[in-house]
C-alpha positions in Angstrom: -96.0 -117.6 -66.3 -96.7 -120.5 -68.2 -95.4 -124.3 -68.2 -93.1 -125.1 -71.4 -95.8 -126.5 -73.8 -95.5 -130.2 -74.4 -92.5 -130.4 -77.3 -91.7 -127.1 -76.6 -87.8 -126.9 -79.0 -84.7 -125.0 -77.5 -84.6 -122.0 -78.3 -88.1 -121.1 -77.7 -89.2 -118.4 -75.3 -92.3 -117.9 -73.1 -93.6 -115.1 -71.9 -94.3 -115.4 -67.9 -95.7 -112.4 -66.6 -96.5 -108.4 -68.2 -96.0 -105.6 -66.3 -99.8 -104.1 -65.5 -97.6 -101.1 -65.2 -98.1 -98.1 -68.2 -94.8 -97.3 -70.0 -93.0 -94.1 -68.2 -94.7 -94.9 -64.8 -92.0 -95.2 -62.1 -91.4 -97.8 -59.7 -90.1 -97.7 -56.0 -89.1 -93.9 -57.0 -86.8 -94.6 -59.7 -87.8 -92.5 -62.0 -88.1 -92.8 -65.8 -87.9 -96.5 -66.6 -84.4 -98.2 -66.6 -83.3 -95.8 -63.9 -83.4 -97.9 -61.1 -80.8 -100.1 -62.9 -77.5 -100.1 -61.0 -78.2 -97.9 -58.6 -76.4 -99.2 -55.3 -74.6 -97.9 -51.9 -72.7 -101.3 -50.8 -71.3 -105.0 -52.2 -70.9 -107.8 -50.7 -68.0 -110.1 -51.4 -66.4 -113.4 -49.8 -62.9 -114.0 -49.0 -61.0 -117.2 -51.0 -60.9 -120.1 -49.2 -57.7 -122.6 -49.9 -60.4 -125.1 -50.8 -61.3 -123.6 -54.3 -58.0 -124.9 -55.4 -58.3 -128.3 -54.4 -59.9 -129.5 -56.6 -62.7 -129.8 -54.4 -64.6 -126.9 -55.5 -63.1 -126.5 -59.0 -64.8 -129.3 -60.3 -63.7 -133.0 -62.2 -62.5 -131.7 -65.6 -61.5 -128.2 -65.0 -57.7 -126.8 -64.6 -55.4 -126.6 -61.6 -56.3 -123.1 -59.8 -53.4 -120.7 -58.5 -54.6 -120.1 -55.4 -52.2 -116.9 -54.3 -53.1 -115.6 -57.7 -57.4 -115.9 -57.3 -56.8 -114.3 -53.6 -55.0 -111.3 -55.3 -57.5 -110.9 -58.0 -60.5 -111.0 -55.5 -58.5 -108.4 -53.9 -57.9 -106.2 -56.3 -62.3 -106.1 -57.3 -62.9 -105.6 -53.4 -60.3 -102.8 -53.8 -62.1 -101.4 -57.0 -65.6 -101.8 -55.3 -64.9 -99.9 -52.4 -62.1 -97.1 -53.8 -62.7 -96.8 -56.9 -66.4 -96.9 -57.1 -67.0 -95.6 -53.3 -69.2 -98.7 -52.0 -69.4 -99.7 -48.6 -67.8 -102.9 -49.0 -68.8 -105.6 -46.7 -66.6 -109.0 -46.7 -67.8 -112.8 -45.4 -65.2 -114.5 -44.4 -63.9 -117.7 -46.3 -65.4 -120.6 -45.7 -63.2 -123.8 -46.2 -66.4 -125.9 -46.4 -67.6 -123.6 -49.3 -65.3 -124.0 -52.0 -67.4 -122.1 -54.2 -68.6 -119.6 -51.3 -67.0 -116.5 -53.1 -69.4 -116.7 -56.1 -72.3 -115.7 -54.1 -73.5 -113.5 -57.0 -75.6 -117.3 -57.4 -77.2 -116.9 -53.9 -79.6 -114.1 -54.4 -81.2 -112.1 -56.7 -81.4 -108.3 -55.3 -83.5 -105.6 -57.0 -84.6 -102.3 -54.9 -85.1 -103.2 -50.8 -86.0 -107.1 -51.8 -83.9 -110.3 -52.5 -85.2 -113.4 -53.3 -82.4 -116.1 -51.4 -81.9 -118.8 -54.3 -81.5 -122.2 -54.1 -78.6 -123.3 -56.2 -78.7 -126.4 -58.6 -76.1 -128.1 -56.8 -77.2 -129.6 -53.4 -73.4 -128.8 -52.3 -73.8 -125.4 -52.7 -77.4 -124.6 -51.1 -75.3 -124.0 -47.5 -73.8 -120.4 -49.1 -77.0 -119.2 -48.9 -76.8 -118.9 -44.5 -74.1 -116.5 -44.5 -75.5 -114.1 -47.6 -78.8 -114.5 -46.3 -77.9 -113.0 -42.9 -75.9 -110.0 -44.3 -79.1 -108.9 -46.2 -81.0 -109.0 -43.5 -78.7 -107.0 -41.3 -78.6 -104.1 -44.4 -82.9 -104.0 -44.0 -83.4 -106.0 -47.1 -86.7 -107.3 -47.0 -86.0 -111.4 -47.3 -88.2 -113.6 -49.9 -87.1 -117.5 -50.0 -87.6 -120.6 -52.4 -89.7 -122.6 -50.2 -90.2 -125.3 -53.7 -88.1 -128.2 -53.4 -88.8 -128.3 -57.0 -87.5 -125.1 -58.2 -83.2 -124.1 -58.7 -82.4 -121.4 -59.1 -78.7 -119.2 -59.7 -78.5 -115.9 -59.2 -76.7 -115.3 -62.4 -78.9 -116.6 -64.3 -81.0 -113.5 -63.5 -80.9 -110.0 -66.1 -82.0 -107.1 -64.7 -82.1 -104.2 -67.6 -84.1 -101.7 -65.0 -87.3 -102.5 -66.7 -87.8 -106.3 -66.6 -86.9 -109.5 -65.9 -85.1 -112.2 -67.8 -84.5 -115.2 -66.4 -82.2 -118.2 -68.0 -83.4 -121.4 -68.6 -80.2 -123.6 -67.9 -78.5 -126.2 -66.6 -78.5 -124.3 -63.2 -82.1 -122.6 -63.1 -85.8 -124.3 -63.9 -88.9 -122.8 -64.7 -90.0 -123.4 -61.3 -87.5 -120.8 -60.5 -87.8 -118.3 -62.8 -91.9 -118.9 -61.6 -90.9 -117.7 -58.3 -88.7 -114.8 -59.8 -91.9 -113.7 -61.5 -93.9 -114.0 -58.0 -91.2 -111.8 -56.2 -91.2 -108.9 -58.2 -95.1 -108.4 -59.4 -93.8 -104.6 -60.4 -91.8 -105.9 -63.3 -92.2 -108.6 -66.3 -90.3 -111.0 -66.2 -89.6 -113.5 -69.3 -87.5 -117.0 -69.5 -85.0 -117.6 -72.3 -83.4 -120.9 -73.3 -79.7 -121.2 -72.4 -77.8 -123.5 -74.3 -74.7 -125.3 -72.9 -73.3 -125.1 -69.1 -72.9 -120.6 -69.4 -75.6 -119.1 -67.0 -77.5 -116.3 -68.7 -75.0 -113.7 -67.1 -72.2 -115.5 -68.8 -73.5 -114.9 -72.3 -75.2 -111.1 -72.2 -74.9 -108.2 -69.5 -76.3 -104.7 -69.6 -74.0 -101.9 -70.6 -76.4 -99.2 -69.7 -80.3 -98.6 -69.4 -80.8 -99.4 -72.8 -77.5 -101.4 -74.4 -77.4 -105.0 -74.1 -73.9 -106.5 -74.6 -73.5 -109.9 -75.7 -71.1 -112.2 -76.8 -71.0 -113.8 -80.4 -71.4 -116.9 -80.2 -74.2 -118.9 -81.2 -75.5 -119.7 -77.6 -75.1 -115.6 -76.7 -76.6 -114.8 -79.9 -79.8 -117.0 -79.6 -80.5 -116.0 -76.5 -80.0 -111.8 -77.0 -82.3 -112.7 -80.2 -84.8 -114.2 -77.9 -84.7 -111.3 -75.8 -85.7 -109.4 -78.9 -88.8 -111.0 -79.6 -90.0 -110.9 -75.5 -89.3 -107.1 -74.6 -91.9 -104.6 -75.0 -88.9 -102.2 -74.7 -85.9 -101.1 -77.2 -82.6 -102.1 -76.6 -79.7 -101.3 -78.6 -76.9 -104.2 -78.5 -72.9 -104.2 -78.6 -71.6 -107.8 -79.9 -68.2 -108.4 -78.5 -65.7 -111.2 -79.3 -65.7 -113.0 -75.9 -68.8 -114.1 -74.2 -66.9 -113.9 -70.7 -66.7 -110.3 -71.6 -70.6 -109.8 -71.7 -70.8 -111.0 -67.8 -70.3 -107.1 -66.6 -71.5 -105.1 -64.4 -73.2 -101.2 -65.4 -73.3 -99.5 -61.5 -74.0 -95.9 -60.1 -72.9 -95.2 -56.6 -74.5 -91.5 -56.8 -70.7 -90.1 -56.6 -71.0 -86.7 -56.8 -70.5 -85.6 -60.5 -69.3 -89.2 -61.6 -70.9 -90.7 -65.0 -72.0 -94.4 -64.0 -68.9 -96.9 -64.1 -69.1 -100.4 -66.1 -67.3 -103.3 -63.9 -65.9 -105.5 -66.5 -63.4 -107.8 -68.1 -59.8 -106.4 -67.7 -56.1 -106.4 -66.4 -54.8 -108.6 -69.2 -57.8 -110.4 -69.6 -59.7 -110.9 -73.1 -58.2 -107.5 -74.7 -60.4 -107.9 -78.1 -63.5 -107.1 -76.4 -62.1 -104.5 -74.6 -61.5 -102.6 -77.2 -65.3 -103.0 -78.4 -66.4 -101.9 -75.1 -64.8 -98.3 -76.0 -67.5 -98.0 -78.0 -69.6 -97.8 -75.0 -70.3 -93.9 -74.2 -71.5 -92.3 -70.8 -69.9 -94.8 -69.1 -67.1 -95.0 -67.0 -65.1 -98.2 -67.6 -63.1 -100.3 -64.9 -61.2 -103.4 -65.7 -60.7 -106.1 -63.5 -59.3 -109.5 -63.9 -60.7 -112.5 -62.8 -58.6 -114.9 -64.8 -57.6 -117.5 -62.4 -61.1 -117.4 -60.7 -63.0 -117.7 -64.5 -61.0 -121.7 -63.8 -63.6 -122.3 -61.0 -66.6 -120.9 -62.6 -66.9 -117.8 -61.5 -68.5 -115.0 -64.2 -67.3 -111.0 -62.8 -70.9 -110.4 -61.8 -71.2 -114.2 -59.9 -68.1 -112.5 -57.4 -70.0 -109.8 -55.7 -73.4 -108.7 -54.9 -74.4 -105.1 -55.7 -77.0 -103.5 -53.1 -78.9 -99.9 -52.6 -79.9 -98.9 -48.7 -80.7 -95.5 -49.5 -83.2 -93.9 -50.7 -83.3 -92.9 -54.9 -83.3 -89.5 -55.2 
């Protein structure tokens, strides 16, 4: 991975590393490229503490948060992961000292049997990784640590397409953090995408299927998608949604007999225009879930859970 060149302008992108694997080759028993996207058997979430609503966790300038509603939303999410998708659900208890602890999608990047424990940009959030690390160790994953104190990485700045990784260079994630993603997942190409504004990359775009990128309609989201198109060697279809937050979705394949893959997405009254646009996606079962209250604390849908597989891929 090359460092940014002197004078590099916002919107330029740099290729970090290309896989030496030929097109069509398999990785970790995944078969055809992209087939490993969304494979999962377990989901990990963390309960919502009272401190999330105190302003201590929400942060300056964010609206007040209805704690009871946020906890209900979180409970519904856990129920859909367990009952609708059939995943084994592990829930870490809420910790009042970790007001943003429920946003545990920022604490790890998981692919196959490897979990990269991140180093969040905010020092106050770094203790969040401890409970996540132990839970993933207990599930038998290989743990990789970020030992470089100059690196920052939020997990929701990392988008895995099944073929490659894109890492958003944002307020939250720097170039050294992206380099460590490339060093950890050497079987995949890793590319960096500048992210403008306060968003994470997955707050602008996500995967609607193994060959489909969904993205919001804002300038920042469209700029990210154009950058990804320039960098990739793989043809992805794209679907533009009216709302950036709706693109923060999760394509999941829990392996239920005879079931289509699932797309966990914002719903339940959230972002109705984007829900209609998502109906254009074929070969997925749409599973809507609301997180409008949790969003006030900065939560996107993919930040509220970690999904992983502990069983061999067939």
